[in-house]
N, C-alpha and C positions, 0 to 999 in steps of 0.2 A: 244628477245633482246639479246640472248646467255649468257644470267647472268649464271656464272657459280660457284657461291661463296656464298654457304649456308650461311655464314656471311650478307648476304646482300638479306633478303628473300624480303623487299619494290620492291625494283628495279626488280628483279625476279616476281613479281604478281600485279606490275603498270603497266602492258602491257594487262597484263587479266583486269582490272578493268576498265581500259577506254575502251577498245573493247567492255564489258558489257555496260557500258554508253553509250557509240555513237551508238550502237545497238537498245538499250532499248528508246535513243531518235528518230532515225530513223525509228522503228515500231511502235510508239505511236504516233510520230511528233508535241512531246510535246520537250520542250528547258529546261534549267539549272532553271530560273526565276519560272518556274512551281511548284519544289518544297521547300519548306520552309527549308529542310536541305537535304544534298545531305552526306551521310555517308560510310564510308567502311571501313574494319576491319578485317587486321591490317593492314596497309600499313610503318605506323611510319612515321617520321618526311622526311626523304631519299623519300621514294616509294609517301610520301602525293606531294611533289613538283613534283616529275615526273610525277604521274596522273596528275596534273593539267597542265603542260606543252604540255603532249600528246593531251589531251581533246582541248588545244590552237589548238595546229595545225590541227585538227579537223572544228575548228570553235567554240566549245563550250567552255563559262568563266565559272568557274564552280568556282574559287576564292572567292566567296563574299558567297555563303551559303554551300560550303563543307569543311566537316574537314574530320578527321579520328579518328576512338575510341582508338588508344593506343595512337597517340597524346593529345587526350582528358583523356583520364585515367592517362598517367602517366606523370611527371614534370621531364623532362630529364636533366637539371641543379640540383635538388634536390636529385632526387632519381638516377641519375646516370645509368639511362636505356639508351640511348646513341639512344634508337629506339622504343621498343614496345614491344610487349607482344606477348602472343597467340593467333593470330587472331580469331579463333571462342570464346575463353574467353572474349578476348576486346570486339568483336561485342557483344556478348549477355549482356553483364555484362551491357556496355554502353546502348545499345537499352532499356533494360528492367528496369535498375534504372534510366537515364535519359529521355530520347526521350519517351517512353512509356507513360511516366507518363505526358510529354507536351501535347502529344496526350490526355488524359483523360482530362486535365485540358484545352482545345481547345487553346492552346498560340500555340500550331504547328495545320496545317490539313493533310500536304501531307508531308511523307519523303520519300526517294529513297534510302534502304538498298540494299549496293551490300556490302557481303562476302567476303572473297579472299582467296585463298590458294595456295598450293605449291604440284603440285606432283612428289615427290622425296624421295629417303632412304639412306641410307647410302654409299650403294654399289653408286648409280647412281654419287654420288657427287665424291667419289674416284676415279672413274672413268673419273674425266671431263667432263661428261655430262652437259649442260646444264640443267635450272631449267624451266620445265613448270608451270607456273601459270594458276591456274581458278576463276572465276569469278562468283557469281549467287545474281540475281539484286529481291530484294522485294521490291514493291510500295505500300506505306501503308498509308490509306488516310482515314479519316473520314467526 
């Protein structure tokens, strides 16, 4: 999407999340309701809304069972975080601390975890290059 602002990582990574999500649904023939939860890590509040909108443009309504690990981990008002935190840390912490417990307790049976990241460095940002995003999906079922 041509995002060049390193302070807007959610917007930079949301297209990769949406592409991976839609590719997963296309490849498997599944839809959002197949999963008890679809979680990303970490798009933050801004990226989460973009991801919902991007999925909707392709006919996938994910709002009812989708959330973001950074959004779940941080309270933007009480902690003044504005968006989220490290994607790999948020994703690992929220999955292993919250969602894994839900799976073990059989309160959830199917989770689609899509970890997001950005492929950039300080030089590329200073040169005004757009930030490419990446996303990996893991379908976890019991």
